[in-house]
N, C-alpha and C positions, 0 to 999 in steps of 0.2 A: 504494500500500500504506500510505500515511500519512494517509489520510482519517479524520477524526473520525467518530464515530457520527452526529453532526448533519449533517455533510457527506454521508454515505452516505444518510441519510434524504432529504436535499434532492435528491440525484442520483436516487434512486428515484422521488420525486414527479415530477421532470422526465421520467423515463423513461415513466411512465404517461400523461403529458400530451403527449409528443412524437408528431408525426404524420408527419414526414418520415423516410424509411427511413435516410438517412445519419445523422441525429441519433439515432435509436433504436439503430443499430448502435454508434455511438460511446459512448452511455450504457451499453449492455450490456457494453462492453469493460471497464468499471470492475469488473464482477462476474466477470471471467475467472479470478480467483484467490481469490475470497472469496464467501460466500453473501450473499444479499439480507439486509438487516437484519431483515425479516420476510417470509417466503415469501408469494408472491401467485400464484394460478393463471394470471394473465395472462402470466406468464413462459412457461408451457407453450404458451399460444396463439401466442406469437411463434415457436415452433419450426415453425409452418406458415405463417409470413409469406410474402408474395409475393416479397420480396427475399431473395436467397440469402445476402447478408452478414448480414442480420438473423437468418435461420434459423440460420446457423452460430454466430453470437455467442450466440444464445439457448440453443442446445444446450450450448455450453460453460458458460454461466452456470447452466443447470439442473443440470448435473452437480456443481456446487459446493454444492448444497443437500441437506440431509437432511430429507425430508418425505414423508408418506404419498402425496401426489399425485405426487411425483417417482417413488416406487416404482411406483405404478400406471402412470405413463407408461413407465417402464423395462420393465415386464412387457408392456405393449402393443407396444412397439418390438421386444422379443424374440420376440414371436409372429408377426412378419412372416415371409413366406416366405424372404426374404433380409434378416435383421436388419441395420440400419445399422452401420457399422464403429465408431461411437462408443457403442454400446449398453452395453458393459461399464462405461464411465465413470459411468453413472447408478446402477450398483450399488455403487460405491466407498463412498458414504455412505448407501446404502439397502439394504444386504445383509441377508438373513435366511438362517439355516441351510437348506440344500437348494438354494440358488440356484446352487451350483457345477454341479449337474447341468443346470440350465436354461441356463447360460452356455456349455455345450458347443456349442450350436447356433450361437453367434456365431463360433466358430472352425471349425466343420465345413463352412461354405459356401466356395465358390470365391472366393478373394481374390487381389489382386495382392500381391507381396511387401511393398510398403510398407503396404498396408492390413492384412495379416496381422501385421506387426510392431506396428502401432498397436493392434490388437485384443489381442494378447498382452501388450503393456505395460499396458493397462487391466486385463486379467484378473489379471496378477501383482499389481497394486496392490490389487485386490479381495481376493485371498487374503492379502496381506501385512498390510493394515490392519484386517482383520476376524478377530479372534482366535477367533471362534466358527465360522470356516470350516474345512473340511478340504481339504487340498491334494491328496489321493490321486489321484483320477481326473483332475481338471482339471489338476493339476500335471504329471502324466505326459503328457497330451495337449500341453500347452504345451511341455514338454521336447522332445517328438518333432516338433512343428510349427514350432518357433522358428527363424527365419532368422539369429539372432545369438547369439554366445557369451555375452554379458552376460545376455540373457533366459534362456538355458539354465541358466546358473549360478544365476540367481535362482530358477528353478523347482526346481533341486536343493536350494538353500538352504531353500526352503519345505518341500519333501518331507522333508528331514533334520530340520528344526524340528518337524514334525508326526509324526515317526517313521513316515513312510509311504513310505519309500524301499525298493522291492523289491530283493531280492538281485541280480537281473540288472542293475539300474541301478547299484547300487553297484560291481559288477564293471566295467561299461562306463565309469563315471566315473573309476575308478582309472587307466584308460589314456587318458583324454581328453587332447587336445592342449593344452587350456587349464589352466594352473597353478591358477587359481582353483577350477575344478571338481574337480580332483584333491585340493586341500586340503580342500574341503568334505566329502569322503567318507573322508579318511585315518583319522579316528578311529573309523569304523564298521567 
């Protein structure tokens, strides 16, 4: 996290010149918490690399970038019969109004409990970080599908923030076993 812009540019040049999968994966790791200095479509190509580690690291790095090509990639991923569990992460920085409805397909598919939690975490971040989103429908689905109290509380927080909490949910939350959820609706 302390690399200078010059160092990041050098790492990026090394990434595009690397040929060994292990090296590519290691270089991609630098971009697991920050965007590329300048987005390059070759990053998306790495999402289909033969090496699983490169694919995984490339997908994590793609999600850190805001760019029309990332949005296009995200929409393509979402159109798959069973969207990948990381699809929501691509919308965090590439969200447009109306995407909430599209993202329902990411949670509607059969998922393991761990994958469902991962999807929900990304979708909550999409709603939270995009002020032009509306939490109403997606927030209610997240609340109902969430396997953890923290995510349910975050869904309620977003619904309350957007003044989209239906009366039945306010009533249910007033009797929730979690203090945090009860506190969120006490003023409503």
